[in-house]
C-alpha positions in Angstrom: -35.6 22.1 101.1 -38.0 19.4 99.9 -38.9 21.6 96.9 -35.3 22.0 95.9 -34.6 18.3 96.1 -37.6 17.7 93.9 -36.4 20.2 91.3 -33.0 18.6 91.3 -34.6 15.2 90.7 -36.6 16.5 87.8 -33.5 18.0 86.2 -31.6 14.7 86.6 -34.5 12.8 85.0 -34.6 15.3 82.2 -30.9 15.1 81.5 -31.0 11.3 81.7 -33.9 11.2 79.3 -32.1 13.4 76.9 -28.9 11.3 77.1 -31.0 8.2 76.6 -32.7 9.7 73.6 -29.4 10.7 72.1 -28.0 7.2 72.8 -31.0 5.6 71.1 -30.6 8.0 68.1 -26.9 7.1 67.8 -27.7 3.4 68.0 -30.4 3.8 65.3 -28.0 5.8 63.1 -25.2 3.3 63.6 -27.6 0.5 62.8 -28.8 2.4 59.7 -25.2 3.0 58.5 -24.2 -0.6 59.2 -27.1 -2.4 57.8 -29.3 -0.1 55.7 -26.7 2.2 54.0 -23.7 0.0 54.7 -23.2 -1.2 51.2 -23.2 2.5 49.9 -20.7 3.7 52.4 -18.4 0.8 52.0 -18.5 1.3 48.2 -17.8 5.1 48.7 -14.8 4.3 51.0 -13.4 1.9 48.5 -14.0 4.3 45.6 -12.0 7.0 47.4 -9.1 4.7 48.3 -9.1 2.1 45.5 -9.5 2.9 41.8 -9.1 1.3 38.4 -6.6 3.3 36.3 -6.1 3.0 32.6 -2.8 1.5 31.4 -2.1 3.1 28.1 -1.5 0.7 25.2 1.6 1.0 23.1 0.7 3.0 20.0 1.7 1.4 16.7 4.6 2.7 14.7 4.5 4.5 11.3 7.1 3.2 8.8 8.3 4.4 5.5 8.0 2.0 2.5 11.5 0.7 3.1 11.0 0.0 6.8 12.6 3.2 8.2 10.8 4.4 11.4 8.9 7.7 10.8 6.9 7.8 14.1 7.0 5.7 17.2 5.9 5.7 20.8 8.7 5.6 23.3 7.7 4.6 26.9 9.3 6.8 29.6 9.3 5.6 33.2 9.3 7.5 36.5 10.4 5.3 39.4 9.4 6.0 43.0 9.7 4.2 46.3 7.1 3.6 49.1 9.4 3.5 52.1 6.6 2.2 54.4 5.9 -0.9 52.4 9.0 -3.1 53.0 9.4 -4.8 56.4 12.3 -3.5 58.5 14.4 -6.7 58.1 13.9 -6.8 54.3 14.7 -3.1 54.0 17.8 -3.2 56.1 19.1 -6.4 54.3 18.7 -4.9 50.8 19.0 -1.1 51.0 22.8 -1.0 50.6 22.8 -3.3 47.6 19.9 -1.4 46.1 21.8 1.9 46.5 24.9 0.4 44.9 22.9 -0.8 41.9 21.2 2.5 41.4 24.5 4.3 41.7 25.8 2.5 38.6 22.6 3.1 36.6 22.0 6.7 37.6 25.6 7.8 37.8 25.2 9.1 41.4 27.1 8.5 44.6 25.9 5.4 46.4 26.1 7.1 49.8 23.8 9.9 48.7 21.2 7.4 47.5 21.5 5.4 50.7 21.0 8.6 52.8 17.8 9.4 50.8 16.4 5.9 51.4 17.1 6.1 55.2 15.5 9.5 55.4 12.4 8.4 53.5 12.1 5.4 55.9 12.4 7.6 58.9 9.9 10.2 57.7 7.5 7.5 56.3 7.7 8.9 52.8 5.6 6.8 50.5 6.4 8.5 47.3 10.2 9.1 47.1 11.4 10.0 43.6 14.1 7.7 42.3 14.5 8.6 38.6 12.6 10.1 35.7 12.6 9.5 31.9 13.9 6.0 32.0 13.8 3.8 28.9 12.1 0.5 28.8 15.4 -1.3 29.1 16.4 0.8 32.1 13.0 0.2 33.7 13.4 -3.6 33.3 16.9 -3.3 34.8 15.9 -1.2 37.8 12.9 -3.5 38.4 15.4 -6.4 38.9 17.5 -4.6 41.6 17.5 -5.8 45.2 14.4 -4.9 47.2 12.7 -3.5 44.1 12.5 -7.1 42.7 10.0 -7.9 45.5 7.4 -5.7 43.8 5.1 -2.9 45.0 3.6 -4.5 48.2 6.8 -6.0 49.6 9.5 -4.0 48.0 7.8 -0.6 47.7 8.6 -0.4 44.0 6.4 2.2 42.2 6.7 2.6 38.4 4.8 5.2 36.4 4.7 5.0 32.6 4.3 7.8 30.1 4.1 7.4 26.4 6.0 9.9 24.2 5.6 10.1 20.5 8.8 10.7 18.6 10.0 11.0 15.0 13.4 9.1 14.8 14.6 10.6 11.5 13.4 14.1 12.2 10.5 16.2 11.1 10.3 15.3 7.4 6.7 15.0 6.1 5.7 16.1 9.6 2.2 17.4 8.5 1.5 14.3 6.5 2.5 12.0 9.4 0.4 14.2 11.5 -0.5 14.0 15.2 -3.3 13.2 17.6 -4.1 15.4 20.6 -6.8 15.7 23.3 -8.9 18.8 23.7 -9.7 20.2 27.1 -13.0 18.3 27.1 -11.2 15.0 26.4 -12.2 14.8 22.8 -9.6 14.0 20.2 -8.3 16.2 17.4 -5.4 15.9 15.0 -4.1 15.8 11.4 -2.5 13.4 8.9 -1.9 9.7 9.2 -1.7 9.7 13.0 -5.3 11.0 13.3 -6.9 9.3 10.3 -5.6 5.9 11.4 -6.0 6.3 15.1 -8.3 3.4 15.5 -5.6 1.1 14.2 -2.6 2.8 15.8 -3.9 3.4 19.3 -4.7 -0.2 20.4 -6.8 -0.8 23.5 -5.9 0.4 27.0 -5.6 -2.0 29.9 -6.8 -1.6 33.5 -4.8 -1.5 36.8 -6.3 -1.5 40.3 -4.5 1.1 42.4 -4.7 2.2 46.1 -4.5 5.7 47.5 -1.6 6.0 49.9 -1.2 9.7 50.7 -1.6 13.2 49.3 -3.6 12.0 46.4 -0.9 9.6 45.4 -1.7 6.1 44.2 0.3 2.8 43.9 -0.6 -0.5 42.2 -2.3 -3.1 44.5 -0.7 -5.9 42.5 2.2 -6.2 40.0 -0.2 -7.9 37.6 -2.6 -5.8 35.5 -6.3 -6.6 35.7 -6.7 -6.2 31.9 -3.5 -6.2 29.8 -3.3 -3.4 27.2 -3.4 -4.4 23.5 -0.8 -2.8 21.4 -1.8 -0.8 18.3 -1.0 -1.9 14.7 1.8 -0.6 12.6 1.2 1.6 9.6 3.4 1.1 6.5 3.3 4.4 4.6 4.2 5.0 0.9 7.0 7.5 1.8 10.5 6.7 0.6 12.9 8.3 3.0 15.6 8.9 0.4 13.3 10.6 -2.1 11.7 12.5 0.8 15.0 13.9 1.8 15.8 15.0 -1.7 12.5 16.7 -2.2 12.6 18.4 1.2 16.0 19.9 0.7 15.4 20.9 -2.9 12.3 22.8 -1.9 13.9 24.4 1.2 16.9 25.6 -0.9 14.6 27.3 -3.4 12.3 28.9 -0.7 15.3 30.3 1.1 16.8 31.8 -2.1 13.5 33.4 -3.2 12.5 34.3 0.4 9.1 32.8 -0.4 6.2 32.7 2.0 5.5 28.9 1.6 5.7 26.1 -0.8 5.1 22.4 -1.3 6.4 19.5 -3.4 4.9 16.0 -4.0 6.5 13.1 -5.7 4.2 10.2 -6.8 4.9 6.8 -8.3 3.2 6.9 -11.7 1.8 3.4 -11.9 0.6 3.0 -8.3 -0.3 6.5 -7.0 1.9 5.9 -4.0 3.2 9.3 -2.7 6.9 8.8 -2.3 7.7 12.3 -0.9 5.7 15.3 0.3 7.1 18.4 1.8 5.2 21.5 3.0 7.3 24.4 4.3 6.1 27.7 5.6 8.2 30.8 6.6 8.5 31.8 10.2 9.0 35.3 11.4 12.8 34.7 11.8 13.0 33.6 8.2 13.4 29.9 8.9 11.1 27.3 7.3 9.2 24.4 8.9 6.2 22.2 8.3 3.3 24.5 9.2 0.4 23.3 7.1 -0.1 20.5 4.5 -0.4 22.9 1.6 -0.3 20.1 -1.0 -3.5 18.6 0.5 -5.4 21.5 2.0 -4.6 24.6 -0.2 -7.1 24.9 -3.0 -6.4 27.9 -5.3 -6.3 29.1 -8.9 -3.7 27.0 -10.7 -2.9 29.3 -13.6 -1.2 27.8 -16.7 -0.9 24.3 -15.4 -4.6 24.0 -15.9 -4.1 24.5 -19.7 -3.4 20.8 -20.0 -7.2 20.3 -19.8 -7.7 22.7 -22.7 -5.2 20.7 -24.9 -6.7 17.3 -24.0 -10.3 18.5 -24.6 -9.6 20.2 -27.9 -7.7 17.3 -29.3 -9.9 14.5 -27.9 -13.2 16.1 -28.9 -11.7 16.6 -32.5 -12.3 20.4 -32.3 -8.9 21.3 -33.7 -5.5 19.7 -34.4 -2.4 20.7 -32.6 -1.2 22.3 -35.8 -4.1 24.8 -35.9 -2.6 28.3 -36.1 -3.8 31.2 -33.9 -3.0 34.9 -34.0 -1.9 36.1 -30.6 -3.1 39.6 -31.5 -0.2 41.5 -30.1 -0.5 39.5 -26.8 -4.0 40.8 -25.9 -7.5 39.5 -26.5 -10.7 40.8 -24.9 -13.9 39.2 -23.8 -16.8 41.2 -22.3 -14.5 44.1 -21.7 -11.9 42.0 -19.8 -8.4 41.6 -21.2 -6.4 38.3 -21.4 -2.7 39.0 -21.9 0.4 37.0 -22.7 3.3 37.2 -20.3 5.5 38.0 -23.3 4.8 41.6 -24.2 3.6 41.9 -27.8 2.6 38.3 -28.0 4.1 35.6 -30.3 2.6 36.5 -33.6 0.9 33.6 -35.4 1.7 30.2 -33.8 0.2 26.7 -33.7 -1.9 25.4 -30.8 1.0 23.1 -29.8 3.5 26.0 -29.9 1.0 28.1 -28.0 0.9 25.5 -25.2 4.7 25.1 -25.2 5.1 28.9 -24.8 2.2 29.0 -22.4 0.4 31.6 -24.5 -2.8 32.7 -22.7 -4.2 34.3 -25.8 -3.8 31.1 -27.9 -5.3 28.7 -25.4 -8.2 31.0 -24.5 -9.1 31.7 -28.1 -9.1 27.9 -28.9 -11.4 27.0 -26.0 -13.7 30.0 -26.4 -14.2 29.4 -30.1 -14.9 25.7 -29.8 -17.0 25.5 -26.6 -18.8 28.9 -26.3 -22.0 27.3 -27.7 -21.7 24.2 -25.5 -19.6 25.0 -22.4 -21.0 21.9 -20.7 -19.1 19.7 -23.0 -15.8 21.2 -21.8 -16.9 21.4 -18.1 -18.2 17.8 -18.1 -14.8 16.5 -19.1 -13.3 18.3 -16.1 -16.0 16.8 -13.9 -15.3 13.3 -15.3 -11.7 13.6 -14.1 -13.1 14.2 -10.6 -11.6 17.7 -10.4 -14.9 19.2 -9.2 -14.8 17.3 -5.9 -12.2 16.3 -3.3 -10.0 13.3 -4.2 -11.1 11.5 -1.1 -7.7 11.0 0.4 -6.9 8.7 3.3 -7.0 11.6 5.9 -9.1 14.6 6.7 -8.5 18.3 5.7 -8.5 18.1 1.9 -9.1 21.4 0.3 -12.4 21.8 -1.7 -12.0 22.5 -5.4 -14.2 24.9 -7.4 -15.2 24.3 -11.0 -18.0 26.7 -12.2 -20.9 24.9 -13.7 -23.0 26.3 -16.6 -26.4 27.3 -15.6 -25.5 28.1 -12.0 -24.9 31.5 -10.3 -21.1 30.9 -10.6 -21.3 31.0 -14.4 -20.9 34.1 -16.4 -19.7 35.2 -19.9 -16.1 35.2 -18.9 -16.2 31.9 -17.0 -15.1 29.8 -19.9 -12.2 32.0 -21.2 -11.0 32.5 -17.7 -11.0 28.7 -17.0 -9.0 28.2 -20.2 -5.9 29.8 -18.6 -6.5 28.6 -15.0 -8.4 31.5 -13.4 -11.9 31.4 -11.9 -11.3 27.7 -10.9 -9.7 26.3 -7.8 -7.9 23.0 -7.3 -5.3 21.6 -4.9 -1.7 20.7 -5.9 -2.5 17.0 -5.5 -5.5 17.3 -7.9 -3.3 18.9 -10.5 -0.7 16.2 -10.0 -3.3 13.5 -10.4 -4.2 14.9 -13.8 -0.6 15.1 -15.1 0.1 11.6 -13.7 -2.8 10.3 -15.7 -1.0 11.4 -18.9 2.2 9.7 -17.7 0.2 6.6 -16.8 -1.2 6.0 -20.4 -4.5 7.8 -19.6 -5.4 6.0 -16.4 -6.2 8.5 -13.6 -5.5 7.2 -10.2 -5.9 8.5 -6.6 -2.8 9.5 -4.7 -2.4 7.6 -1.4 -0.1 7.7 1.6 -0.7 4.4 3.5 -0.2 1.0 1.8 -0.6 -1.4 4.6 -1.6 -2.0 8.2 0.4 -4.7 9.9 0.8 -6.6 13.2 4.4 -7.5 12.8 4.6 -9.8 9.8 0.8 -10.3 9.6 -1.2 -8.1 7.3 -4.3 -6.6 8.9 -5.4 -4.4 5.9 -3.9 -3.6 2.6 -4.6 -0.6 0.4 -4.6 -1.0 -3.4 -4.4 1.6 -6.2 -7.8 3.2 -6.8 -8.9 4.4 -10.2 -10.6 7.7 -10.7 -10.9 7.5 -14.5 -10.0 4.4 -16.5 -9.1 6.4 -19.6 -9.1 10.2 -19.7 -8.7 10.4 -23.5 -7.7 8.3 -26.6 -4.2 7.0 -27.2 -3.9 9.2 -30.2 -4.6 12.3 -28.0 -2.2 11.0 -25.3 0.7 10.6 -27.8 0.3 14.2 -29.0 0.0 15.6 -25.5 3.0 13.7 -24.3 5.1 15.0 -27.2 4.0 18.6 -26.5 4.7 18.3 -22.7 8.2 17.1 -23.5 8.7 20.0 -25.9 7.8 22.4 -23.1 11.1 21.4 -21.4 13.1 21.0 -24.6 12.1 24.3 -26.3 9.3 25.9 -24.4 8.9 27.9 -21.1 10.8 25.1 -19.3 13.8 25.1 -21.7 16.1 26.3 -18.9 15.5 22.9 -17.2 16.4 20.8 -20.2 19.2 18.2 -19.8 20.4 15.8 -22.4 21.3 13.3 -19.6 17.7 12.5 -18.6 14.3 13.4 -20.0 11.5 15.3 -18.4 8.1 16.4 -19.4 5.8 19.0 -17.8 4.2 22.4 -17.7 5.2 25.7 -16.0 2.7 27.8 -14.2 2.7 31.4 -12.9 -0.5 32.8 -11.4 -1.5 36.0 -9.8 -3.0 35.6 -6.3 -5.3 38.1 -4.6 -5.5 40.1 -7.9 -8.8 41.7 -6.9 -7.0 43.6 -4.2 -3.8 45.0 -5.7 -2.4 45.8 -2.2 -2.3 42.0 -1.5 -1.4 40.7 -4.9 1.5 38.2 -5.2 2.6 35.4 -7.5 2.5 31.6 -7.1 5.0 29.7 -9.2 4.6 26.1 -10.2 5.9 23.2 -12.3 4.2 19.9 -12.7 5.2 16.9 -14.8 6.8 13.5 -14.9 10.1 11.8 -15.5 11.7 10.1 -17.4 9.6 11.4 -20.3 9.8 8.2 -22.4 9.0 5.7 -19.6 7.6 7.7 -16.7 8.4 6.4 -13.2 7.5 9.4 -11.1 5.2 12.4 -11.4 5.9 15.6 -9.4 4.4 19.0 -8.6 6.2 22.0 -7.1 4.3 25.1 -6.0 6.0 28.1 -4.4 3.9 31.0 -3.0 4.9 34.6 -2.8 8.5 34.5 -4.0 10.4 37.8 -3.9 9.6 39.3 -7.3 13.0 41.0 -7.4 14.6 37.6 -7.5 12.0 36.2 -9.9 8.5 34.7 -10.0 8.1 32.7 -13.2 7.3 29.0 -12.7 10.3 27.9 -14.8 12.7 30.0 -12.6 11.2 29.4 -9.1 9.5 26.0 -9.1 11.2 24.3 -12.1 14.7 23.9 -10.6 13.2 22.0 -7.6 11.6 19.5 -10.1 14.8 19.1 -12.0 16.9 18.7 -8.9 14.6 15.9 -7.7 14.6 14.1 -11.0 18.4 14.5 -11.4 19.2 13.2 -8.0 16.9 10.2 -8.2 18.5 9.1 -11.4 22.1 9.9 -10.8 22.6 9.4 -7.0 20.6 6.3 -6.3 21.9 3.4 -8.4 20.6 0.9 -5.8 17.0 2.2 -5.7 15.5 -0.8 -7.5 17.1 -3.3 -5.1 15.8 -1.4 -2.1 12.3 -1.4 -3.5 12.3 -5.2 -3.4 12.0 -4.9 0.3 8.5 -3.7 -0.1 7.2 -6.9 -1.7 6.3 -10.2 0.0 9.2 -12.6 0.1 8.5 -16.3 -0.3 12.2 -17.2 -0.6 15.4 -15.3 0.1 16.3 -13.1 -2.8 19.4 -11.2 -3.8 18.2 -7.8 -2.5 18.4 -9.2 1.0 21.6 -11.0 0.4 23.4 -7.9 -0.9 22.0 -5.5 1.7 22.3 -7.7 4.8 25.1 -10.0 3.9 22.8 -13.1 3.9 24.2 -16.1 2.0 21.7 -17.5 -0.5 22.7 -21.1 0.6 22.9 -20.2 4.3 23.0 -23.0 6.8 24.2 -20.5 9.5 22.6 -17.5 11.2 22.9 -14.4 9.0 23.7 -10.9 10.3 20.4 -9.2 11.0 21.5 -6.0 12.7 20.0 -2.9 11.2 17.2 -4.9 9.4 13.5 -3.9 9.9 11.8 -6.4 12.2 9.3 -7.7 9.6 12.1 -8.5 7.1 14.2 -10.2 9.7 11.3 -12.4 10.7 10.6 -13.4 7.1 14.2 -14.4 6.5 14.5 -16.4 9.8 11.2 -18.2 9.3 12.3 -19.2 5.8 15.4 -20.7 7.5 13.2 -22.8 9.8 13.8 -20.8 13.0 11.3 -19.6 15.6 11.5 -15.9 16.3 10.9 -14.0 19.6 10.9 -10.2 19.4 11.6 -7.6 22.1 10.5 -4.1 21.3 9.8 -2.6 17.9 11.8 -1.1 15.0 15.0 -2.4 13.5 17.2 -5.2 14.9 20.0 -4.0 17.3 20.8 -7.3 18.9 20.4 -11.0 18.1 20.7 -13.8 20.6 22.4 -16.1 18.0 25.4 -14.5 16.4 26.2 -14.5 12.7 27.7 -17.8 11.6 26.0 -19.9 14.3 24.9 -23.3 12.9 21.1 -23.5 12.4 19.2 -26.3 14.1 15.6 -27.3 13.4 13.0 -25.3 15.4 15.7 -23.3 17.1 14.5 -20.1 18.8 16.3 -16.8 18.2 15.5 -13.6 20.1 15.8 -10.3 18.4 16.1 -7.0 20.4 14.7 -4.1 18.4 15.4 -0.4 18.6 
């Protein structure tokens, strides 16, 4: 009996000792957690329940040269409700009025909304969906509703913003305007203006402290952002919406008629290099056309006969021959190193001058002239091409430019047939924009300039950066050569391969081009048709290039038939359908005082002592007018004016404030 009691006592001591040791360990661990690792665990708990979230900045807009909106960021809002946040008295006092207000805005029965609120309150739903895809105006309105106007902590109001990029006037010049996207790893990629100018357009994100409430859902701790986002700058492009529309539809019509694979058109202002229109259309499987790739910028290929302009300039400017020099077309065939060069006209043209050979696009004439005069010194010919910058990319304002190829004497690319083949546009590779830059140089009195697409970066009416015309070659040839070349280019349209395009009503000058593509593999051979030139011929305002790939040969494939009509349609419409073009262009210049272009377009009186009608006017122009009138301007939103706080005809007072609501 005594032994049993002793054993029991030992067991009790053992158990007590174990309990004591566990208790000591727990105390030590608690002390360690509280004092030694306390900061770490408190930080971990806060990290899992409270986080800083990025507040996306408003991306800048992209405008056309006349102020039309090409690309803009539209904020869309999702509104939710934390049914646990409001106190019972506040909830009960306001829920009916809130339901009535939402009923009007959302066009839903008030009783249904009220029932959802009461159910959410009963089930302690902290993330009740109220509405999606609300505009900024709707968001501001709903934020002012009863209960919601108490904010997130007291009123349970939760707003989530998403930025959506939109093109208000459609998808014209879509590939040039471009896009910016995020890869799976978070890195950015994109095309066009959007991507090239992202550091200006994107602005800087803000910061908002948010608290986890349930099911990985977060709500703002405060209605005030910790760091406010900084909006991006606006981009003013060179695109003219009216010319763009003309060019786009002229190209589309021709592509559809010839069932072509793809094509492009570019219209450039001769003196400045500003690209006023650019359209790149590719054929989908269903036969429709859309902007698939920026062919004018990226597609470097053999140009064919449009390259012959280089032959003509070099021969005349180097004093090798005169334009009257006569060549025998030899029945339409000449041979070099066993390879034949043929004229498109079977049997050739007999004996004709160099000028006439160019006008008729005779391969045999141009090749003979170049080969005879540069075979002993091909570098003289090639160096001229290089001096025009055609051996390297133009260095445009955005990425993706196609790489040209100009064979250089003494390299592995050079051979006996390199020079004669170059003379009629084969064995070389350039982009449509490079070809356009060359022809534009002729129109611009010999000054070769770089095409560009963005003219200014602005923060409202404040200029952040301005882009000026860049010169590639100050003078590509003498004035004497220029005058001869201009006359011959005009004759191409009057009595040469482009004679079908001639009109006595307006003058054009240019060159047709028809080139075989993939000719080394006959199974893949197709034609590319082109026309490049400028108008009016006597005082050039615009230069233009049209390239159409893989037209249906049964319908036609020559440059004059396929690409030429697009060029003519653009020139014709610009000079017959747009009598007010010059007045519109004045909107692009800085305005120190009100001028007549504003007065006529927006009904502004030149001696105004009252508020003018500003509706429909671009924001930057409205601000200029109002500040000139001595008013202070407050802007809401971006774009064009849709509402003004002071109506037209209101008397102007010194330092008066006017609020403009923008689209």
